[in-house]
N, C-alpha and C positions, 0 to 999 in steps of 0.2 A: 873549642872549650877544652881546657885541661882539667883533671880531676885533682884538685887541690883543696886544702882547708878553705882558702880564700873563696874558691868557686862554689864550694858547698855552702859557705856562709851566704854568699850572694844569692844562691838558690833558695836558702831559707827566707831570705828577705823578699824574694820575687813571689813565694807562694803563701806568705803570711796573710792570713785572713780568708784565703781560698781554700786551704787544706787544714784540717783540724790539728791543733797541737794536742796530741792525745796524751792522756795522764800516764805517768811512769811512777808506780806505787809499790810499796813493800806488800809482800804477799805472805803473812805469817803462817797460813795454813800449808802453803807449798814449802815453806822453809822448814816446817816441823816434819813434812813428809820426807824431805831430801836430805836435811842436815846442813844445807846451805842457806845463806841469807839472801833470799830471792826478792828481786824487784822485777816487776812485769811492766812493759810497754804495750799498751793496749791499742794497737793499730786496727783491731777489728771495729773500732768505733768510727772510722772514717765512713763518709757516706756511702761509698761501695764496699765497705766492710773489709778493706785491705790497704796495705801500704802503697800499693802501686799507683795511686793517685799523685804522690810526690814527684816521682820521676816523669809521669806522663804529662803533668802540668808544666814542669820545668822545660821539657822538650817543646811542648806546644807554644810556650812563650818566647822560644828562640826563632820562631818562624817569621820570615818576612811577610809583608802584605801580600805578595805575589804567591807565596807558598800557602798561606792561609786561604787564598781564593781557590787554589787548585785542590786543596783538601789533603787529608792524610789517610794512610792506610796502615793497619797493624794486623799481626797474626797472633792469635791467642785462643786458649780454650777456657779462659776464665777471668781472672781478676785484672790482668793487663787490658783485656778487651773492655771491660766495664769502665775502667779508670779513663782510657782513652776517649771512649764514647761520651762519658759524663762531662768531661772538661772540654772536649771539642764542642759540644752543644753550648756549654756556658759561653765559650768564646766565639760562637758563630762560625766554627770551621766544619765543613763537611767531612764526615768520617766513615770509612769502610773498614769492616772487621771481618777478617777471613778465619773461620773456625772449622775444625774437623767435623765431618758429618756425624760421628757418634757423640758429639758434645751434648750433655744433658739439656734437655728442653728449658729447664728453669734458668740455665746460664744464657742460653740463646735469647730467651724472652727478656732477661734483665738487661742484656746488652741492647737489644732493639728499644727497650723502654727509655734508654737514654738517648735515642734519636739516631743512632748509627745504622747504615746499611749493613746487614749480616749476609755474608756469603759463606754457605757451607761446601767445603771442598776437600775430598780425600778422607782416608781413614785415620792418618796420623798427623801430628803437627808438622812433620817434614813436608807433607803433601800440602797443607794449609800454607806453609811459609812459601812453597815454590809458587802457588797460585797467587799469593800476596805480591810476590816479587814480579810476576808476569803482569798483574794489574797495575802495579806501581810504574812499571816501564811503559806500558801501553797508554795509560791515561795521565802520566805525569805527576802522579801522587807522591807526597812525601812519606817516606818509610819511617815509622816510629817503632823501633826495635824494643823488644820487652826487657833487654838487659845490657846488651853489648853497644852502648852509646854514652859518651861522656856526660851528656845532659841527663839521661836517665839515671846514671850512677850517682851524679851529684845530687839529684832529687832525693834518692834513697839515703844517701849520706846524712841528710838533715835529721834523720832519726837519732843517730848517735849524738848530734849537737844537743838535741832536747833531753836525751837520757842522761847525759853528763851534766846538763844544767840542773836537772831535777834531782840527780843522785850522783853528786860528784865523787863519792867515796867508792864507786864500783871498783872491784879488782878485776872483773872478767865480763865480757860480752859473749853470749852464746847465740849464734846467728845462723838461721836456716839457709842453705845454698841450693839454688836451683841452677840458673845460668850464671849467677854470681854477681848480679847487679847490686843486691841488697848488701852483701858482705863487702864487696869492694868499695862502695861508698861509705859504709859505716866504719870500716876498718881504717880508711884514709883519714877520716875525721877524727876518730877516737885516738889513734896513735899521735896524731899532731897535737891534740889537746892534752894527752896524758900518755906519754911514751911508755910507761911501764904497764899500761893495762894489757891484759891477754885477750886475744880475739880467737874464739873457738867457733869453727863452722861445723854444721851438722847436715848430713845427707842420709837419705834412706839406703839401707844395705842393698836394695835392688837397683839403685841408681847413684853408684859412687863415682860420679863423672869428674868432679873437681878433683877429688882425692888422687884418682888414677892419673889425671892429666899433670898435676904437680909432681907426681912421682915418675912421670915419663912412661907410663904404662897405657896399655890399651883397656879401656873400661868395658866391663861386661854389664850391660843394663838390660833390664826387661822385666815384665811381670806387673801385677796389679797391687798398687800401693795406696794406702790411705792418704799419703802425702802426695797426691797428684799434681799439686801446685809446684812442687820442686822435683818432679820426675823428669829430669832433663838429660838427654843423652849426650848433648855437645854443649859444653860451656862456652863462654864468650872469649874471644881473642884478648881484648882489652881486660875483661874481668880476671881471667887467669894471670895475666901479668901483674895486676895490682895484688891479687891474692898471694901470688908467690912472695911478694915483698912485705906483706902486712899481716898475713894471717898465721897465727902460731900453731894451730893444730885443727884437725878436721876429725870428727868423730862420725861413726856410721850407727844408725839405730835400726832395730828390726820392727816388724809391724805390731807385734805385741806391746812393745814400748810406746809406739805411737798411739796405739789405741788406748792404753792406760793414761797417757798424757791428756789425750782429748777428754777422757772422763774426768781426770782430776780437774781440769780447768772448769768443767761444768759443775761438778758436785762440790768442789772445795771453793772455787772463786766465782761461781755463779755466772760464768761467762762462756760464750761459744767460740771455740777454736776449730778450724779445719785442720786436717792432718798436717799440712805444712806449717801451720801456725803453731802447732803443739811440738814440733820436732825438737825445739831447744830444750823444752821441759823433759822431752823423752830421753834426751841425752844425759841430763842431770840424774834422771831415774835410773838409767842404765849403768852409769859410773858415779855413784854417790860419793865414793871416797875421793875422787879426783876434785870434787867442789866442796867438800865438807868444810864448814867454817869460813867460806869465802863469800864475798859480797858479789853476787851473780846477776847481771841484768839479762833477761829473757825478752826477746822480740816476739810478742804474739801477733804475728804479721798478718793474720787473716782469720775471718770467721765464716767464710762461705761454705758451709757443709750442708749437704742434704739432710733434712729433718729425719727421713727414714733411716738413713745411716746413723745418724746420731742416737736415735732410739734403740737401734740394735746394739750399739756400743754400750749404752746404759744398761740394757738387759743382760749383756754378756758379762758386764762388770759385777752386776748383782749375783750372778750364778758363780762367778769366780770367788766372791766373798762368802758364799753360802747363804746370801740373803734372798735368793730365790732358788727353790728346790723343785725338780721335776724328777718323779719316781714312777716306776712301774710295779703295781702290787698284783701279785697272783694269789687268788683266794677262791673260796667256794662260791658258786652262783646260787644264792639263797636270798630270800626276802630280808631286808633289814641290814645287809652287810655294808652297804654304802653309807647308810646312816651311822653305823658303828664307826667306820673308819672316819667319817667327817666329824663326829662327836670327839673321838680320840684325838684328832689333829687340833680341833678347837680347844679342847680342855688343856692341850699342852702349849696353846698360844700361837699356833700356826694359823695363817689366813689362806684358805684355799681359793685359787683364782680360776682354775679350770679343771674339769674332770671329764675323761673320755673312756667309755666302755669298750671292751673287745671280747665278743663271745665267739667269733667265727674264726679266729687264728687257729690253724691246724696244730700249732704246738701248745694249745690250751686244751685241757681235758673237757669232755663233752659236758660235764657237771661243774666246770670251773669257769672263771672269767678273770680277765686282767683289767685293771683300772689304771689309766695314766693320769696322775694327779700332779698339778703344778700349784705351788703355794709359796707365800711369802714367810720368811723366818727371820729371826733377829740377827743371826750369825751362824757360822759353820757348826759350832758346838750346839746350838739350838737345833738345827737340821739333824745332826747326829742323834740327839735325844728322841726326836720324833720317829726316825727310822727304827731306833732300838725299841721304842715303845710298840710300834706296828708289829715288829717281829716277835716280840714277847706275847702278842695277842694271836699268834698263829699265821700272820701274813707273810708271805715271801716278798722281799722288797729290793728292787733294783734301781739304783740311781741312774738317771738318764742325762745326756746332754740335752739342753732345752730343745734343740732341733728334733731330737728322737721322739719326743713326747707326742708329735703329730703324725708319726708314721703308722 
């Protein structure tokens, strides 16, 4: 299979009815936030909550009867694993998925729930890949690569077909890059349909693999990133060749921008994005002047995020905006002082969430106490008024990071 507009259109016909044609809609609140005219493609609405179903199904549909009977094997720590497992079960194809041992249990359980045999091997994806390749050779299984395969790339390219059908006036597509399968497919289709459209890739600063490769440099990769779905050290051979010919620019985004983008999708669009899924929006937030006034298509490519991580991101965002305030109050240890503080905060419109007393700290006078108070406020100006009022009433106040309030 060659990666062409025709093969991508053929792929779209082959998966019609089995993979959701997700909506691509204007996002006025994100447009107001960024200054660009934003349209979002909601791939988090797929059954497995990510775009990977497209390529996985196209690949599985190319298999012969003999290959189907032998079964398939894939290596993944997340979305590709679930996509292969889900559609292999639909088609009656035995599937083995090799995942690194540290893979979160929720992802392992989800993959098993789709009927695949899950094998945990090694600490890193490279270890899992080595084991998958060994098993493929030993048992004659068909290898389903997560990105460096023409069928996979063509399947991912169907996203661009749908986006330009729904929003033909797009000036630019901003696409997350991991191994490169998504951007290779989308760029091939989009450039063929609309040669003047700009294709912008996005990678985490910690994993600039495609950017370095296209520059002929050695990538320095490593570290914990919210965008673990695109934290790839080695891009594909085929994907980098296609990207070299079709991708106009690649931007890097830091962890703060990814975090802000995840929160913006949740609070403004009321939809869940994993870190990789929010990378495109992170790029627009990082360089708003580059996209100002342009019609920008964002691929929200996945929504598989740990709920605990998502809740932490929300709380951190509230703290940044001054809507959640944590302070340490040094005051006299006397009856009624806590009630006075609570009354003052309540009178000023603050809502106390948590209070903790500290009498035994050695840096606190014997007749003194400290109170750690966490409260909801309207905004930073409101928080500042509450702090000022407490100080006017004789209390020493130190703002805390939310994590400090429990120390």
